[in-house]
Every structure is written in structure tokens, then in C-alpha cells.
N, CA, C and O atoms as a Maestro MAE file, in Angstrom:
{
 s_m_m2io_version
 :::
 2.0.0
}

f_m_ct {
 s_m_title
 :::
 protein
 m_atom[332] {
  # First column is atom index #
  i_m_mmod_type
  r_m_x_coord
  r_m_y_coord
  r_m_z_coord
  i_m_residue_number
  s_m_chain_name
  s_m_pdb_residue_name
  s_m_pdb_atom_name
  i_m_atomic_number
  :::
  1 25 169.605 76.126 101.102 1 A "MET " " N  " 7
  2 3 168.393 76.510 100.439 1 A "MET " " CA " 6
  3 2 168.299 78.032 100.385 1 A "MET " " C  " 6
  4 15 168.931 78.742 101.168 1 A "MET " " O  " 8
  5 25 167.516 78.499 99.466 2 A "THR " " N  " 7
  6 3 167.357 79.936 99.317 2 A "THR " " CA " 6
  7 2 165.942 80.314 99.760 2 A "THR " " C  " 6
  8 15 164.946 79.698 99.381 2 A "THR " " O  " 8
  9 25 165.917 81.343 100.567 3 A "HIS " " N  " 7
  10 3 164.626 81.853 101.065 3 A "HIS " " CA " 6
  11 2 164.519 83.320 100.727 3 A "HIS " " C  " 6
  12 15 165.483 84.080 100.826 3 A "HIS " " O  " 8
  13 25 163.309 83.700 100.321 4 A "LYS " " N  " 7
  14 3 163.050 85.117 100.123 4 A "LYS " " CA " 6
  15 2 162.336 85.597 101.384 4 A "LYS " " C  " 6
  16 15 161.297 85.062 101.771 4 A "LYS " " O  " 8
  17 25 162.911 86.607 102.008 5 A "VAL " " N  " 7
  18 3 162.358 87.178 103.220 5 A "VAL " " CA " 6
  19 2 162.016 88.647 102.978 5 A "VAL " " C  " 6
  20 15 162.890 89.451 102.652 5 A "VAL " " O  " 8
  21 25 160.756 88.985 103.140 6 A "GLU " " N  " 7
  22 3 160.332 90.358 102.937 6 A "GLU " " CA " 6
  23 2 159.613 90.850 104.202 6 A "GLU " " C  " 6
  24 15 158.678 90.211 104.684 6 A "GLU " " O  " 8
  25 25 160.066 91.995 104.728 7 A "TRP " " N  " 7
  26 3 159.381 92.576 105.857 7 A "TRP " " CA " 6
  27 2 158.417 93.629 105.343 7 A "TRP " " C  " 6
  28 15 158.793 94.466 104.522 7 A "TRP " " O  " 8
  29 25 157.197 93.599 105.809 8 A "ILE " " N  " 7
  30 3 156.165 94.538 105.374 8 A "ILE " " CA " 6
  31 2 155.757 95.385 106.581 8 A "ILE " " C  " 6
  32 15 155.330 94.868 107.613 8 A "ILE " " O  " 8
  33 25 155.900 96.673 106.420 9 A "ASP " " N  " 7
  34 3 155.633 97.634 107.474 9 A "ASP " " CA " 6
  35 2 154.129 97.862 107.632 9 A "ASP " " C  " 6
  36 15 153.432 98.151 106.660 9 A "ASP " " O  " 8
  37 25 153.639 97.728 108.861 10 A "ALA " " N  " 7
  38 3 152.222 98.006 109.134 10 A "ALA " " CA " 6
  39 2 151.993 99.500 109.426 10 A "ALA " " C  " 6
  40 15 150.852 99.953 109.517 10 A "ALA " " O  " 8
  41 25 153.080 100.249 109.568 11 A "GLY " " N  " 7
  42 3 152.964 101.677 109.829 11 A "GLY " " CA " 6
  43 2 152.544 102.035 111.225 11 A "GLY " " C  " 6
  44 15 152.068 103.146 111.458 11 A "GLY " " O  " 8
  45 25 152.709 101.119 112.173 12 A "ARG " " N  " 7
  46 3 152.325 101.387 113.567 12 A "ARG " " CA " 6
  47 2 153.504 101.128 114.498 12 A "ARG " " C  " 6
  48 15 154.339 100.260 114.246 12 A "ARG " " O  " 8
  49 25 153.550 101.890 115.561 13 A "GLU " " N  " 7
  50 3 154.542 101.705 116.636 13 A "GLU " " CA " 6
  51 2 153.952 100.712 117.649 13 A "GLU " " C  " 6
  52 15 152.731 100.614 117.773 13 A "GLU " " O  " 8
  53 25 154.821 99.963 118.384 14 A "PRO " " N  " 7
  54 3 154.305 99.027 119.396 14 A "PRO " " CA " 6
  55 2 153.536 99.783 120.472 14 A "PRO " " C  " 6
  56 15 153.900 100.896 120.854 14 A "PRO " " O  " 8
  57 25 152.463 99.152 120.954 15 A "GLN " " N  " 7
  58 3 151.637 99.752 122.001 15 A "GLN " " CA " 6
  59 2 151.811 99.070 123.358 15 A "GLN " " C  " 6
  60 15 151.423 99.615 124.391 15 A "GLN " " O  " 8
  61 25 152.392 97.889 123.343 16 A "SER " " N  " 7
  62 3 152.566 97.106 124.579 16 A "SER " " CA " 6
  63 2 154.044 96.935 124.871 16 A "SER " " C  " 6
  64 15 154.861 96.918 123.950 16 A "SER " " O  " 8
  65 25 154.395 96.808 126.142 17 A "PRO " " N  " 7
  66 3 155.825 96.558 126.470 17 A "PRO " " CA " 6
  67 2 156.253 95.158 126.003 17 A "PRO " " C  " 6
  68 15 155.414 94.272 125.844 17 A "PRO " " O  " 8
  69 25 157.566 94.964 125.784 18 A "PRO " " N  " 7
  70 3 158.028 93.629 125.366 18 A "PRO " " CA " 6
  71 2 157.960 92.629 126.542 18 A "PRO " " C  " 6
  72 15 157.916 93.020 127.709 18 A "PRO " " O  " 8
  73 25 157.955 91.364 126.203 19 A "ASP " " N  " 7
  74 3 157.975 90.316 127.201 19 A "ASP " " CA " 6
  75 2 159.378 90.238 127.793 19 A "ASP " " C  " 6
  76 15 160.326 89.971 127.055 19 A "ASP " " O  " 8
  77 25 159.547 90.458 129.080 20 A "PRO " " N  " 7
  78 3 160.874 90.476 129.689 20 A "PRO " " CA " 6
  79 2 161.602 89.147 129.638 20 A "PRO " " C  " 6
  80 15 162.817 89.104 129.829 20 A "PRO " " O  " 8
  81 25 160.867 88.036 129.380 21 A "LYS " " N  " 7
  82 3 161.500 86.716 129.268 21 A "LYS " " CA " 6
  83 2 162.344 86.592 128.016 21 A "LYS " " C  " 6
  84 15 163.181 85.694 127.927 21 A "LYS " " O  " 8
  85 25 162.144 87.476 127.040 22 A "TYR " " N  " 7
  86 3 162.857 87.383 125.745 22 A "TYR " " CA " 6
  87 2 163.541 88.709 125.391 22 A "TYR " " C  " 6
  88 15 163.178 89.349 124.405 22 A "TYR " " O  " 8
  89 25 164.528 89.121 126.194 23 A "PRO " " N  " 7
  90 3 165.174 90.414 125.930 23 A "PRO " " CA " 6
  91 2 166.048 90.423 124.660 23 A "PRO " " C  " 6
  92 15 166.420 91.481 124.152 23 A "PRO " " O  " 8
  93 25 166.362 89.218 124.166 24 A "ASN " " N  " 7
  94 3 167.210 89.102 122.966 24 A "ASN " " CA " 6
  95 2 166.460 88.451 121.801 24 A "ASN " " C  " 6
  96 15 167.088 87.860 120.922 24 A "ASN " " O  " 8
  97 25 165.135 88.548 121.781 25 A "GLY " " N  " 7
  98 3 164.363 87.977 120.689 25 A "GLY " " CA " 6
  99 2 164.022 86.506 120.917 25 A "GLY " " C  " 6
  100 15 164.429 85.900 121.908 25 A "GLY " " O  " 8
  101 25 163.269 85.957 119.979 26 A "ILE " " N  " 7
  102 3 162.887 84.562 120.069 26 A "ILE " " CA " 6
  103 2 163.319 83.823 118.822 26 A "ILE " " C  " 6
  104 15 163.475 84.405 117.749 26 A "ILE " " O  " 8
  105 25 163.508 82.513 118.991 27 A "HIS " " N  " 7
  106 3 163.773 81.621 117.862 27 A "HIS " " CA " 6
  107 2 162.496 80.830 117.663 27 A "HIS " " C  " 6
  108 15 162.185 79.923 118.436 27 A "HIS " " O  " 8
  109 25 161.762 81.179 116.626 28 A "LEU " " N  " 7
  110 3 160.428 80.620 116.385 28 A "LEU " " CA " 6
  111 2 160.562 79.300 115.639 28 A "LEU " " C  " 6
  112 15 161.156 79.256 114.562 28 A "LEU " " O  " 8
  113 25 160.029 78.247 116.188 29 A "ASP " " N  " 7
  114 3 160.088 76.910 115.566 29 A "ASP " " CA " 6
  115 2 158.722 76.540 114.990 29 A "ASP " " C  " 6
  116 15 157.790 76.221 115.728 29 A "ASP " " O  " 8
  117 25 158.620 76.587 113.672 30 A "LEU " " N  " 7
  118 3 157.387 76.205 112.971 30 A "LEU " " CA " 6
  119 2 157.576 74.871 112.229 30 A "LEU " " C  " 6
  120 15 156.823 74.556 111.307 30 A "LEU " " O  " 8
  121 25 158.568 74.109 112.632 31 A "SER " " N  " 7
  122 3 158.905 72.856 111.931 31 A "SER " " CA " 6
  123 2 158.056 71.681 112.413 31 A "SER " " C  " 6
  124 15 157.946 70.670 111.720 31 A "SER " " O  " 8
  125 25 157.458 71.810 113.592 32 A "PHE " " N  " 7
  126 3 156.664 70.708 114.160 32 A "PHE " " CA " 6
  127 2 157.472 69.395 114.206 32 A "PHE " " C  " 6
  128 15 156.951 68.307 113.958 32 A "PHE " " O  " 8
  129 25 158.763 69.548 114.534 33 A "HIS " " N  " 7
  130 3 159.694 68.417 114.711 33 A "HIS " " CA " 6
  131 2 159.886 67.629 113.434 33 A "HIS " " C  " 6
  132 15 160.155 66.429 113.489 33 A "HIS " " O  " 8
  133 25 159.757 68.268 112.293 34 A "ALA " " N  " 7
  134 3 159.954 67.578 110.995 34 A "ALA " " CA " 6
  135 2 161.426 67.176 110.855 34 A "ALA " " C  " 6
  136 15 162.321 67.804 111.420 34 A "ALA " " O  " 8
  137 25 161.644 66.102 110.077 35 A "LYS " " N  " 7
  138 3 163.019 65.655 109.811 35 A "LYS " " CA " 6
  139 2 163.733 66.610 108.872 35 A "LYS " " C  " 6
  140 15 164.946 66.796 108.973 35 A "LYS " " O  " 8
  141 25 162.981 67.219 107.954 36 A "GLN " " N  " 7
  142 3 163.597 68.192 107.041 36 A "GLN " " CA " 6
  143 2 163.047 69.569 107.404 36 A "GLN " " C  " 6
  144 15 161.843 69.820 107.355 36 A "GLN " " O  " 8
  145 25 163.982 70.451 107.770 37 A "ALA " " N  " 7
  146 3 163.599 71.802 108.169 37 A "ALA " " CA " 6
  147 2 164.736 72.770 107.817 37 A "ALA " " C  " 6
  148 15 165.882 72.358 107.638 37 A "ALA " " O  " 8
  149 25 164.402 74.048 107.721 38 A "CYS " " N  " 7
  150 3 165.363 75.084 107.410 38 A "CYS " " CA " 6
  151 2 165.298 76.157 108.502 38 A "CYS " " C  " 6
  152 15 164.238 76.411 109.075 38 A "CYS " " O  " 8
  153 25 166.428 76.770 108.774 39 A "LEU " " N  " 7
  154 3 166.487 77.868 109.721 39 A "LEU " " CA " 6
  155 2 166.731 79.137 108.943 39 A "LEU " " C  " 6
  156 15 167.706 79.236 108.198 39 A "LEU " " O  " 8
  157 25 165.847 80.116 109.110 40 A "VAL " " N  " 7
  158 3 165.895 81.355 108.340 40 A "VAL " " CA " 6
  159 2 166.101 82.530 109.305 40 A "VAL " " C  " 6
  160 15 165.382 82.651 110.297 40 A "VAL " " O  " 8
  161 25 167.063 83.379 109.023 41 A "ASN " " N  " 7
  162 3 167.277 84.598 109.787 41 A "ASN " " CA " 6
  163 2 166.350 85.662 109.236 41 A "ASN " " C  " 6
  164 15 166.181 85.781 108.023 41 A "ASN " " O  " 8
  165 25 165.736 86.451 110.145 42 A "VAL " " N  " 7
  166 3 164.879 87.545 109.745 42 A "VAL " " CA " 6
  167 2 165.427 88.830 110.335 42 A "VAL " " C  " 6
  168 15 166.249 88.789 111.250 42 A "VAL " " O  " 8
  169 25 164.982 89.970 109.824 43 A "THR " " N  " 7
  170 3 165.434 91.253 110.319 43 A "THR " " CA " 6
  171 2 165.105 91.411 111.784 43 A "THR " " C  " 6
  172 15 163.947 91.294 112.185 43 A "THR " " O  " 8
  173 25 166.120 91.676 112.584 44 A "TYR " " N  " 7
  174 3 165.920 91.827 114.019 44 A "TYR " " CA " 6
  175 2 166.764 92.961 114.536 44 A "TYR " " C  " 6
  176 15 167.935 93.063 114.171 44 A "TYR " " O  " 8
  177 25 166.216 93.815 115.372 45 A "PRO " " N  " 7
  178 3 164.799 93.905 115.635 45 A "PRO " " CA " 6
  179 2 164.072 94.561 114.475 45 A "PRO " " C  " 6
  180 15 164.663 95.330 113.717 45 A "PRO " " O  " 8
  181 25 162.810 94.261 114.340 46 A "ALA " " N  " 7
  182 3 162.019 94.885 113.290 46 A "ALA " " CA " 6
  183 2 161.842 96.357 113.604 46 A "ALA " " C  " 6
  184 15 161.754 96.726 114.775 46 A "ALA " " O  " 8
  185 25 161.788 97.209 112.588 47 A "PRO " " N  " 7
  186 3 161.683 98.654 112.827 47 A "PRO " " CA " 6
  187 2 160.434 99.051 113.632 47 A "PRO " " C  " 6
  188 15 160.483 99.996 114.419 47 A "PRO " " O  " 8
  189 25 159.312 98.328 113.437 48 A "ARG " " N  " 7
  190 3 158.062 98.578 114.150 48 A "ARG " " CA " 6
  191 2 157.094 97.452 113.833 48 A "ARG " " C  " 6
  192 15 157.513 96.401 113.347 48 A "ARG " " O  " 8
  193 25 155.831 97.644 114.093 49 A "CYS " " N  " 7
  194 3 154.838 96.612 113.836 49 A "CYS " " CA " 6
  195 2 154.799 96.273 112.333 49 A "CYS " " C  " 6
  196 15 154.894 97.155 111.480 49 A "CYS " " O  " 8
  197 25 154.662 95.017 112.046 50 A "GLY " " N  " 7
  198 3 154.613 94.561 110.642 50 A "GLY " " CA " 6
  199 2 154.652 93.050 110.608 50 A "GLY " " C  " 6
  200 15 154.289 92.371 111.569 50 A "GLY " " O  " 8
  201 25 155.110 92.536 109.457 51 A "HIS " " N  " 7
  202 3 155.232 91.073 109.366 51 A "HIS " " CA " 6
  203 2 156.284 90.699 108.301 51 A "HIS " " C  " 6
  204 15 156.525 91.431 107.341 51 A "HIS " " O  " 8
  205 25 156.889 89.536 108.518 52 A "HIS " " N  " 7
  206 3 157.819 88.938 107.570 52 A "HIS " " CA " 6
  207 2 157.049 87.934 106.720 52 A "HIS " " C  " 6
  208 15 156.283 87.128 107.249 52 A "HIS " " O  " 8
  209 25 157.249 87.981 105.415 53 A "VAL " " N  " 7
  210 3 156.766 86.958 104.523 53 A "VAL " " CA " 6
  211 2 157.989 86.163 104.089 53 A "VAL " " C  " 6
  212 15 158.921 86.703 103.492 53 A "VAL " " O  " 8
  213 25 157.966 84.858 104.402 54 A "ILE " " N  " 7
  214 3 159.116 84.000 104.109 54 A "ILE " " CA " 6
  215 2 158.660 82.944 103.106 54 A "ILE " " C  " 6
  216 15 157.667 82.254 103.334 54 A "ILE " " O  " 8
  217 25 159.396 82.819 101.983 55 A "VAL " " N  " 7
  218 3 159.090 81.835 100.945 55 A "VAL " " CA " 6
  219 2 160.352 81.046 100.641 55 A "VAL " " C  " 6
  220 15 161.408 81.632 100.401 55 A "VAL " " O  " 8
  221 25 160.250 79.713 100.649 56 A "CYS " " N  " 7
  222 3 161.353 78.840 100.276 56 A "CYS " " CA " 6
  223 2 161.296 78.575 98.780 56 A "CYS " " C  " 6
  224 15 160.281 78.104 98.267 56 A "CYS " " O  " 8
  225 25 162.379 78.875 98.085 57 A "SER " " N  " 7
  226 3 162.378 78.655 96.611 57 A "SER " " CA " 6
  227 2 162.536 77.183 96.265 57 A "SER " " C  " 6
  228 15 162.242 76.791 95.136 57 A "SER " " O  " 8
  229 25 162.996 76.349 97.208 58 A "ALA " " N  " 7
  230 3 163.206 74.940 96.912 58 A "ALA " " CA " 6
  231 2 161.883 74.143 97.039 58 A "ALA " " C  " 6
  232 15 161.560 73.347 96.157 58 A "ALA " " O  " 8
  233 25 161.137 74.351 98.108 59 A "CYS " " N  " 7
  234 3 159.926 73.543 98.294 59 A "CYS " " CA " 6
  235 2 158.647 74.331 98.199 59 A "CYS " " C  " 6
  236 15 157.574 73.731 98.129 59 A "CYS " " O  " 8
  237 25 158.707 75.647 98.194 60 A "GLY " " N  " 7
  238 3 157.535 76.478 98.023 60 A "GLY " " CA " 6
  239 2 156.767 76.801 99.297 60 A "GLY " " C  " 6
  240 15 155.730 77.460 99.231 60 A "GLY " " O  " 8
  241 25 157.255 76.348 100.471 61 A "VAL " " N  " 7
  242 3 156.539 76.681 101.697 61 A "VAL " " CA " 6
  243 2 156.572 78.203 101.884 61 A "VAL " " C  " 6
  244 15 157.556 78.873 101.572 61 A "VAL " " O  " 8
  245 25 155.447 78.720 102.408 62 A "LYS " " N  " 7
  246 3 155.315 80.158 102.606 62 A "LYS " " CA " 6
  247 2 154.702 80.388 103.970 62 A "LYS " " C  " 6
  248 15 153.688 79.776 104.307 62 A "LYS " " O  " 8
  249 25 155.313 81.279 104.775 63 A "VAL " " N  " 7
  250 3 154.779 81.588 106.104 63 A "VAL " " CA " 6
  251 2 154.814 83.105 106.291 63 A "VAL " " C  " 6
  252 15 155.560 83.833 105.635 63 A "VAL " " O  " 8
  253 25 153.979 83.530 107.206 64 A "VAL " " N  " 7
  254 3 153.951 84.965 107.599 64 A "VAL " " CA " 6
  255 2 154.147 85.000 109.103 64 A "VAL " " C  " 6
  256 15 153.464 84.295 109.845 64 A "VAL " " O  " 8
  257 25 155.085 85.827 109.548 65 A "VAL " " N  " 7
  258 3 155.427 85.953 110.948 65 A "VAL " " CA " 6
  259 2 155.288 87.415 111.333 65 A "VAL " " C  " 6
  260 15 155.884 88.284 110.697 65 A "VAL " " O  " 8
  261 25 154.501 87.695 112.373 66 A "THR " " N  " 7
  262 3 154.281 89.076 112.771 66 A "THR " " CA " 6
  263 2 155.447 89.609 113.613 66 A "THR " " C  " 6
  264 15 156.170 88.846 114.253 66 A "THR " " O  " 8
  265 25 155.607 90.934 113.595 67 A "THR " " N  " 7
  266 3 156.582 91.633 114.402 67 A "THR " " CA " 6
  267 2 155.901 92.786 115.120 67 A "THR " " C  " 6
  268 15 154.855 93.274 114.691 67 A "THR " " O  " 8
  269 25 156.507 93.211 116.213 68 A "ALA " " N  " 7
  270 3 155.947 94.342 116.983 68 A "ALA " " CA " 6
  271 2 156.933 95.464 117.116 68 A "ALA " " C  " 6
  272 15 156.610 96.494 117.708 68 A "ALA " " O  " 8
  273 25 158.154 95.302 116.575 69 A "GLY " " N  " 7
  274 3 159.171 96.335 116.747 69 A "GLY " " CA " 6
  275 2 159.693 96.432 118.161 69 A "GLY " " C  " 6
  276 15 159.994 97.519 118.653 69 A "GLY " " O  " 8
  277 25 159.799 95.290 118.809 70 A "ARG " " N  " 7
  278 3 160.256 95.234 120.198 70 A "ARG " " CA " 6
  279 2 161.380 94.187 120.337 70 A "ARG " " C  " 6
  280 15 161.612 93.394 119.425 70 A "ARG " " O  " 8
  281 25 162.079 94.197 121.502 71 A "PRO " " N  " 7
  282 3 163.163 93.217 121.694 71 A "PRO " " CA " 6
  283 2 162.691 91.767 121.685 71 A "PRO " " C  " 6
  284 15 163.503 90.873 121.445 71 A "PRO " " O  " 8
  285 25 161.417 91.500 121.935 72 A "ASP " " N  " 7
  286 3 160.919 90.108 121.927 72 A "ASP " " CA " 6
  287 2 160.439 89.632 120.564 72 A "ASP " " C  " 6
  288 15 159.744 88.619 120.477 72 A "ASP " " O  " 8
  289 25 160.799 90.347 119.491 73 A "ASP " " N  " 7
  290 3 160.457 89.917 118.123 73 A "ASP " " CA " 6
  291 2 161.249 88.651 117.740 73 A "ASP " " C  " 6
  292 15 162.260 88.343 118.370 73 A "ASP " " O  " 8
  293 25 160.798 87.929 116.723 74 A "PRO " " N  " 7
  294 3 161.583 86.757 116.226 74 A "PRO " " CA " 6
  295 2 162.941 87.194 115.636 74 A "PRO " " C  " 6
  296 15 163.060 88.239 114.996 74 A "PRO " " O  " 8
  297 25 163.947 86.352 115.882 75 A "ARG " " N  " 7
  298 3 165.285 86.506 115.290 75 A "ARG " " CA " 6
  299 2 165.476 85.510 114.145 75 A "ARG " " C  " 6
  300 15 166.035 85.822 113.094 75 A "ARG " " O  " 8
  301 25 164.976 84.282 114.407 76 A "THR " " N  " 7
  302 3 165.072 83.211 113.415 76 A "THR " " CA " 6
  303 2 163.710 82.498 113.341 76 A "THR " " C  " 6
  304 15 162.903 82.554 114.268 76 A "THR " " O  " 8
  305 25 163.493 81.832 112.206 77 A "VAL " " N  " 7
  306 3 162.294 81.038 112.030 77 A "VAL " " CA " 6
  307 2 162.715 79.692 111.449 77 A "VAL " " C  " 6
  308 15 163.360 79.635 110.402 77 A "VAL " " O  " 8
  309 25 162.346 78.606 112.136 78 A "LYS " " N  " 7
  310 3 162.624 77.274 111.627 78 A "LYS " " CA " 6
  311 2 161.405 76.771 110.899 78 A "LYS " " C  " 6
  312 15 160.328 76.666 111.486 78 A "LYS " " O  " 8
  313 25 161.558 76.460 109.632 79 A "LEU " " N  " 7
  314 3 160.445 76.050 108.782 79 A "LEU " " CA " 6
  315 2 160.491 74.568 108.446 79 A "LEU " " C  " 6
  316 15 161.564 73.998 108.251 79 A "LEU " " O  " 8
  317 25 159.344 73.964 108.383 80 A "ARG " " N  " 7
  318 3 159.191 72.578 107.953 80 A "ARG " " CA " 6
  319 2 159.212 72.578 106.412 80 A "ARG " " C  " 6
  320 15 158.513 73.379 105.790 80 A "ARG " " O  " 8
  321 25 159.985 71.711 105.809 81 A "CYS " " N  " 7
  322 3 160.046 71.592 104.376 81 A "CYS " " CA " 6
  323 2 158.811 70.903 103.854 81 A "CYS " " C  " 6
  324 15 158.384 69.893 104.412 81 A "CYS " " O  " 8
  325 25 158.224 71.432 102.789 82 A "LYS " " N  " 7
  326 3 157.013 70.865 102.209 82 A "LYS " " CA " 6
  327 2 157.453 69.700 101.285 82 A "LYS " " C  " 6
  328 15 158.382 69.857 100.493 82 A "LYS " " O  " 8
  329 25 156.775 68.525 101.395 83 A "PRO " " N  " 7
  330 3 157.178 67.377 100.564 83 A "PRO " " CA " 6
  331 2 156.853 67.617 99.087 83 A "PRO " " C  " 6
  332 15 157.124 66.758 98.248 83 A "PRO " " O  " 8
  :::
 }
 m_bond[331] {
  # First column is bond index #
  i_m_from
  i_m_to
  i_m_order
  :::
  1 1 2 1
  2 2 3 1
  3 3 4 2
  4 3 5 1
  5 5 6 1
  6 6 7 1
  7 7 8 2
  8 7 9 1
  9 9 10 1
  10 10 11 1
  11 11 12 2
  12 11 13 1
  13 13 14 1
  14 14 15 1
  15 15 16 2
  16 15 17 1
  17 17 18 1
  18 18 19 1
  19 19 20 2
  20 19 21 1
  21 21 22 1
  22 22 23 1
  23 23 24 2
  24 23 25 1
  25 25 26 1
  26 26 27 1
  27 27 28 2
  28 27 29 1
  29 29 30 1
  30 30 31 1
  31 31 32 2
  32 31 33 1
  33 33 34 1
  34 34 35 1
  35 35 36 2
  36 35 37 1
  37 37 38 1
  38 38 39 1
  39 39 40 2
  40 39 41 1
  41 41 42 1
  42 42 43 1
  43 43 44 2
  44 43 45 1
  45 45 46 1
  46 46 47 1
  47 47 48 2
  48 47 49 1
  49 49 50 1
  50 50 51 1
  51 51 52 2
  52 51 53 1
  53 53 54 1
  54 54 55 1
  55 55 56 2
  56 55 57 1
  57 57 58 1
  58 58 59 1
  59 59 60 2
  60 59 61 1
  61 61 62 1
  62 62 63 1
  63 63 64 2
  64 63 65 1
  65 65 66 1
  66 66 67 1
  67 67 68 2
  68 67 69 1
  69 69 70 1
  70 70 71 1
  71 71 72 2
  72 71 73 1
  73 73 74 1
  74 74 75 1
  75 75 76 2
  76 75 77 1
  77 77 78 1
  78 78 79 1
  79 79 80 2
  80 79 81 1
  81 81 82 1
  82 82 83 1
  83 83 84 2
  84 83 85 1
  85 85 86 1
  86 86 87 1
  87 87 88 2
  88 87 89 1
  89 89 90 1
  90 90 91 1
  91 91 92 2
  92 91 93 1
  93 93 94 1
  94 94 95 1
  95 95 96 2
  96 95 97 1
  97 97 98 1
  98 98 99 1
  99 99 100 2
  100 99 101 1
  101 101 102 1
  102 102 103 1
  103 103 104 2
  104 103 105 1
  105 105 106 1
  106 106 107 1
  107 107 108 2
  108 107 109 1
  109 109 110 1
  110 110 111 1
  111 111 112 2
  112 111 113 1
  113 113 114 1
  114 114 115 1
  115 115 116 2
  116 115 117 1
  117 117 118 1
  118 118 119 1
  119 119 120 2
  120 119 121 1
  121 121 122 1
  122 122 123 1
  123 123 124 2
  124 123 125 1
  125 125 126 1
  126 126 127 1
  127 127 128 2
  128 127 129 1
  129 129 130 1
  130 130 131 1
  131 131 132 2
  132 131 133 1
  133 133 134 1
  134 134 135 1
  135 135 136 2
  136 135 137 1
  137 137 138 1
  138 138 139 1
  139 139 140 2
  140 139 141 1
  141 141 142 1
  142 142 143 1
  143 143 144 2
  144 143 145 1
  145 145 146 1
  146 146 147 1
  147 147 148 2
  148 147 149 1
  149 149 150 1
  150 150 151 1
  151 151 152 2
  152 151 153 1
  153 153 154 1
  154 154 155 1
  155 155 156 2
  156 155 157 1
  157 157 158 1
  158 158 159 1
  159 159 160 2
  160 159 161 1
  161 161 162 1
  162 162 163 1
  163 163 164 2
  164 163 165 1
  165 165 166 1
  166 166 167 1
  167 167 168 2
  168 167 169 1
  169 169 170 1
  170 170 171 1
  171 171 172 2
  172 171 173 1
  173 173 174 1
  174 174 175 1
  175 175 176 2
  176 175 177 1
  177 177 178 1
  178 178 179 1
  179 179 180 2
  180 179 181 1
  181 181 182 1
  182 182 183 1
  183 183 184 2
  184 183 185 1
  185 185 186 1
  186 186 187 1
  187 187 188 2
  188 187 189 1
  189 189 190 1
  190 190 191 1
  191 191 192 2
  192 191 193 1
  193 193 194 1
  194 194 195 1
  195 195 196 2
  196 195 197 1
  197 197 198 1
  198 198 199 1
  199 199 200 2
  200 199 201 1
  201 201 202 1
  202 202 203 1
  203 203 204 2
  204 203 205 1
  205 205 206 1
  206 206 207 1
  207 207 208 2
  208 207 209 1
  209 209 210 1
  210 210 211 1
  211 211 212 2
  212 211 213 1
  213 213 214 1
  214 214 215 1
  215 215 216 2
  216 215 217 1
  217 217 218 1
  218 218 219 1
  219 219 220 2
  220 219 221 1
  221 221 222 1
  222 222 223 1
  223 223 224 2
  224 223 225 1
  225 225 226 1
  226 226 227 1
  227 227 228 2
  228 227 229 1
  229 229 230 1
  230 230 231 1
  231 231 232 2
  232 231 233 1
  233 233 234 1
  234 234 235 1
  235 235 236 2
  236 235 237 1
  237 237 238 1
  238 238 239 1
  239 239 240 2
  240 239 241 1
  241 241 242 1
  242 242 243 1
  243 243 244 2
  244 243 245 1
  245 245 246 1
  246 246 247 1
  247 247 248 2
  248 247 249 1
  249 249 250 1
  250 250 251 1
  251 251 252 2
  252 251 253 1
  253 253 254 1
  254 254 255 1
  255 255 256 2
  256 255 257 1
  257 257 258 1
  258 258 259 1
  259 259 260 2
  260 259 261 1
  261 261 262 1
  262 262 263 1
  263 263 264 2
  264 263 265 1
  265 265 266 1
  266 266 267 1
  267 267 268 2
  268 267 269 1
  269 269 270 1
  270 270 271 1
  271 271 272 2
  272 271 273 1
  273 273 274 1
  274 274 275 1
  275 275 276 2
  276 275 277 1
  277 277 278 1
  278 278 279 1
  279 279 280 2
  280 279 281 1
  281 281 282 1
  282 282 283 1
  283 283 284 2
  284 283 285 1
  285 285 286 1
  286 286 287 1
  287 287 288 2
  288 287 289 1
  289 289 290 1
  290 290 291 1
  291 291 292 2
  292 291 293 1
  293 293 294 1
  294 294 295 1
  295 295 296 2
  296 295 297 1
  297 297 298 1
  298 298 299 1
  299 299 300 2
  300 299 301 1
  301 301 302 1
  302 302 303 1
  303 303 304 2
  304 303 305 1
  305 305 306 1
  306 306 307 1
  307 307 308 2
  308 307 309 1
  309 309 310 1
  310 310 311 1
  311 311 312 2
  312 311 313 1
  313 313 314 1
  314 314 315 1
  315 315 316 2
  316 315 317 1
  317 317 318 1
  318 318 319 1
  319 319 320 2
  320 319 321 1
  321 321 322 1
  322 322 323 1
  323 323 324 2
  324 323 325 1
  325 325 326 1
  326 326 327 1
  327 327 328 2
  328 327 329 1
  329 329 330 1
  330 330 331 1
  331 331 332 2
  :::
 }
}
């Protein structure tokens, strides 16, 4: 499947320290255990605070995932396919 991933800069630097439990980023699961799901790679680490807008060209699902410009930012996002 093809996904459009756009990172939008909020123009701010992180103000809080990263979560030490996730020194290599997180794999964000938004599929809610769906049978049909896609795994999307996002820019990691993000340059600073902002968000990723992810749109699937096959099913039209659209999500927004925030970033903080820290090591605990998302690396991948698993999306539920829209019927």
C-alpha cells in the first residue's frame, strides 16, 4: 500500500526529557487488533516538536501522530485499514 507521510514542524524544541523506557523510539499501534492493518515508517527522530500526518491512498484512513524531537518519538505507526 502507498502512504503519504508529511511531517509538520511546530517550531518548538522539546521542553521535557525523553522517557528512558524508550531510548530507541516507539512502535505505535493504532490498529486496535484489526485483521487488516499497515505498518508505516515515519521520520525518526523528528527534528523537533511537530506532528506526522499519515494518509493511506488505498483506504483513505488519515491519522495525526505528534512528535517531540526526542529519542522516545514514534518510529513506526501501525494503522487499521478502513473498510
